[in-house]
N, C-alpha and C positions, 0 to 999 in steps of 0.2 A: 723155182719158187716153191712156196710151201703152203700148206693148208693144215687144218686140224684133221682128226681121224675120220670125221664124218664126210660123206660125199660133198665135194665143194660145188659152188656155182660155177658155171662156165659162160664165157662171153664170146667164144669163137672157136674155130677149128684149126687154124693155121699152125703148122709145125714150125717153131722158131728156134730149133737147135742150130744156131747160126755159126758156131765156131767150127774150125776145121778139125775133125777128129784125128786122134792118133791112130796107130795101127790097131786092129782088133786084138782082143785078149788072146793070148796063147798060153795055156797052162804049162807048156814045156819051154817057154821063153827063158833064156838065160839072163840073169841079172848082170848088166854090163859093168857094174861097179865091183861085184864080188865073184862073178864067175860061177854062180850057183843057180840052179833052177828054183824059181819061186815055189814055196811050199815045202822045200826040203832043206831049209837052212837051220844050222845049229843056233842055239840061243845067242851066242856071241855074234854070229854073222847077222842075225836079225837086227841086233842093236847097231852094228856098223852100217847096215843098209838103211835103217831108219835115219841115222844122222847124215849119211851120204845124200839121201833124198832131200832132207831139210836144208842142207847146205846148197844143194843144186838150185833150190828155189830162192836162195838169197837170204835164208833165215829171217823171214818176215817178222817184224816186231809188233806192228799195229794192225789189228785184225777186226773186221766187222763180224760180230757174233751172229749166229743163226737166230732169226726172229720170225715167228709165224706171220705170214702175209706182209712182212716189212723188210726183209733183206733180199728182195727180188732184184733182178738185173739192173733196172734204171737206178735204184737206190745204191746198189753196190758200186756202179760206175761213178755216181756222184761222190761217194765216200772215197773211192780210189783217186779221183781228181784232187781231193783235199787230204791226201796223205796216207790213206789206208794202203797197207802193203799186201793184204790178202783178205779174203772174205768167204763166209759160209753162205750157202743158199738157206732159205727157210727150211724147216722140217718138211720132208716129203713122206707120205704114208706109203710104205713099201708095197702093201697089198694092192692099194688102189693104183699105184704107179704101174704095177705089172698088168693090171686088168683093163685100164681105161686110157685109151689113146688121147682123148680130149684132155684128161687130167695131165697127162705127160706133156702135151704140147703147150698148155697154158701155165702150168705150175713150175716147170723147169725150162728156163730160157737162158742162154748164155751167148757170148761172142768171143772172138779170138783175143780181145784185150782183157777179158774177164778172168785173169789168172794172176797168181795162184788161186785156185778155187777148191773149197771143200763142199762136197754135195752130201747133205745130211738126210738120213732116213730114220724113221722110227720103225721098229719091227719086233716081232716076238716069234718068228718062224725063220730058221736059218735058210731054208731053201728059197722061200719067197724073197728074203733079203738079198740073197745072191742073184736071183733073177733080176731084181730091180737094179742092183749095183752094176751088173754087166751092161745095162742099157746106158748108164752115164759114165762108165769108166773111161771111154775115149775123150771125154770133155772136161775132166777134172784132174786134180793133183792128189786128192784124198777122197775116199768114201768114208763118211763119218757116221757113226751110230749114235743116235740120240739116247743117252742113258740118264738125262737130267731133267726132262720135262716133269714138273710137279703138279700140273693142273688136273682137275677132275676128269677131263676127257681122256687123259693118259691113264688114269686109274681104271676107267671103264674099258678102255681099249687094251689094257695090260701091256703098256710100253713105257718108255721114258724112265723116270726115276722109280717107277713102281716095279721095275724088273730088279731093283736092288734086293728084293725079297727072294729072288731066284737066281743066285749067282751061277749055278751050272748052266742055266739057259743063256745068260749073258756070255759066258765063256764059249758056248757053242756058236753063238752069233759071230763073235770075233774070229774064232778059229775058221769058221766056214768061209769068211771073206779072205782072211789072211792066206789060206791054203789054195784059193781059187782065183784070186784077182792079181793082176800085175800092178795096179795102182795101190799104194799103201792104205791101210785101214787106220782111222783115227777114232777116238771115242771122246764124247763130252759127258762128264759126270758131275754129280753133286757129292758132297762129303757125307759120311755117316756122323751121328752124334759122338761116337767114340772114335778117337783118332786112330787107334790100332786097327779098327775095322776098315777105316779108309785106306790105310797103308796096305793092308792085306788085299783089299779090293784092287788097288792100283797095280800091285805086283802081279796079281792074277791076270789082269788085262794085258800087261806087258808080256807075260809068259804065253798068253794065248795068241799073240801076234800083233797087238796094237803097236803102231809105229809112232803115234803122237797122242798125247793125252791133254785135253783141255779140262781144267778143274774149276768148277764154280764153287766158290768158298762159302756156300750156304747148304744147309741140310734140305731134305725134301719138304719138310714142314715150314721152312723159312722162305715164304713166297714173296713177301713185301720187301723188295730191295731198297726202298726209300727209308724204311724204318729199321731194318736189320742190316748191320754191317757185315760184309763178307769176311770170312776168317782167313786172312792172308797167312797166318802162322801154319794153318793146316796145309795150305798150298805149298808152303816152304817145306814142310815135312814130306809131302809127296815128291816134290822136286828132288829131295835128298835120298828118297827111297828107291826111285826108279832110274833107269839109265837112258830112257828115250826122251825126246823133247817134251817139255811141259809148258802149257799156256795157262795163264791166270785169268779168271773171269770174276768180276765183282768189284764195285766201288770205283770204277773208272769214269770220272765225270769231266776231266780236263787233263791237259798234258802234265801238270804237276802230279796228278794221281798216277799217271803212267810211270813217271820216273820213280815215285815212291814204291809202287807195286813191284817193279822190276828189281829194285834194290832189296825190298823186304822178302820177296818170295824166291828170288833167284830164277824166276821163270824165264823162258826163252822168248816170250811174247805175251801180249795182253789182248783180251777181247773186250769190246765195249758194245752195249746193246741199247738200253733205253736212252742213255745220254746222246747217242748218235742220232736217234730219231728226232730229237729237238735241235741238234746241232751237228749235221753231217760234216762240218768243217772242223770238228774237234781235233782230229789228228794233225791239222795244220796249225794248231796253237790257238784257235779261237775259243772263247768262252762266252757263255750267256751271262746276262747281268746277274743272275742268281749267285754265280760263283765269283764275281768281281766285287760285289758289295761287301763292305766290311774288311776288305783285304788291305794289304800294304799300299802306300802311295805309289802310283805308277805314272810314267810319262804319258802325256796325251797321245793316243794313237788308236782311236776307235771310230766306228761309224762307216768304215769302208765296205762292210759286208753285214747283211742281216738275213733273217730267215726268209723274208720275202724274195730276196735275191736267189736264195737256195731253192725256193719253191719254183721260180721261173726256170732255173737250170734243170731241176728235176722233171718238170713238165716237158721240157724240150727232149730230155732223154726218153721219156715215156712215148713221145711221138716217134722217136727213132726205134725204140724197143718196146712194142706194145705189151701191156700187161692188163689184167682185169681191173676194172674201175674201182672195185672195193679196196684194192691196194692203194690206188692213187688217192682216194678219198681219205683213207687212214693217214697217209703221209701229210696231206694238207692240214688235217686237224692237228697233228702232232707238231708240225713245224710252226704253225700259226696260233698255237694255243694261247700264248700270252697276248698276242695281238687281238684275238677274239674276245679276251676278257675286257679289253679296252673298248671294243666295238662289238658287243654281243649280237647286234642286229645283223651284222655280216655273217656271223656264224649261223644264225637262224636261217638266213637265205641259203647258205650252203646245205644245211640239213634238210631244207624243204625240197631240194632237187632230187627227184627220183632217178633222173637220168643226167649224168654229167657230160659236159663237153669241154674241150680245151679252151674254146672261146670264153665260156663262162668262167673257168678258173683263172685264166689270164685277166679277165675283167674284174674278178674278185680281188686280185692282188692290186690292180690299178685303183680300185675303189678304196682299199685300205690306205694306199698312198695319198689319195686325194683327201681322205679324212684326217690326214696328218699323223697317222700311226707310224712311229719309227722307233724300233728297239734294237739298236745295233748289237753286233757281236764284238767282243773285245779281245785283243791279244794281251799276253801276260804283262807287257810293259805299258799297259794302258791305264790311265786314270779314268774312273767311271764318270766323274763329273756329277752334276746335279741330276737327280731323277725325280720326276714328279710323282706324287702319291698315286696317281692313276696308272703309272707304269709307262707313260710316254716319255721317251728321252728328251731332256731339256735342250 
């Protein structure tokens, strides 16, 4: 799991790295696919290895994006149940991860079913990044470098998208991991305002040893994803310019968007972030009412699943895979946002709780049910039917 760059709050000390690790890293290990020691591969061999690894994982198409405090293990497992092929952890701060055992045990948890898995770090020091990466290498399929965070905390900490002003440093981060890890290195980036700068950037990352590139089709200054459409044409240009697998990020709200994005970008997979927070069943074809209203006529097939059902499933996963309560609180707010607009008093009760319990949260869901709130999720062949002005399904 992840946190921002500042020291995070902690709720406990238990180490919950619960998956079975692979063999420890060996810098002299021979790549079984290509017969070359890692770190001594020609450019062509690196490309072949990148694709061999991607194909070995089944070439996942539907992927949970890294989200600070929101793509933690229980949420990843919920999304996997509903169609996600792979997932990123939230961003982990490489320096804190190397220095603080409590941070490691609380912010990164996984299990054997949590694969394929990208573990994402922010960093600005190659040696620190490598030390952090070696700790998670046995538990993941890629170590990912966050080169896309546009928030002010990233500016203050000199990481994420603000490293775009220092391409030699970015190159050194990628090379350090590529030459010293057995697990492949991936990078998640944003685009430059100038397309050629973006293409030069992507090629540099590939040459440095990046095995997979996730491209968010917005610039560093384009932070509001609801107001600014991602540039799929730029992602297409990157796809055409590099020879490693490319993932597209931006504008994925439902499965129609997935199909359109794959067609327009030629990407090898898509990432979804904010839309999954409201609808973790997105990759199973479910849509929220927002994306069904105004659409074509559909056959009646709604109401079998809603966010309250998903909250209950998520809470059960949290009981199985404990995480900090701040993450749980955040997910409940995002999943039940529209429900709380119908019954704001229930939201106020949630906000007033300084200490949460599962009993309280299950009771909160039951209370919404008793108050008659029901806003179903819909599949594509569903007709929305009448919807009351207050947002309660008729």
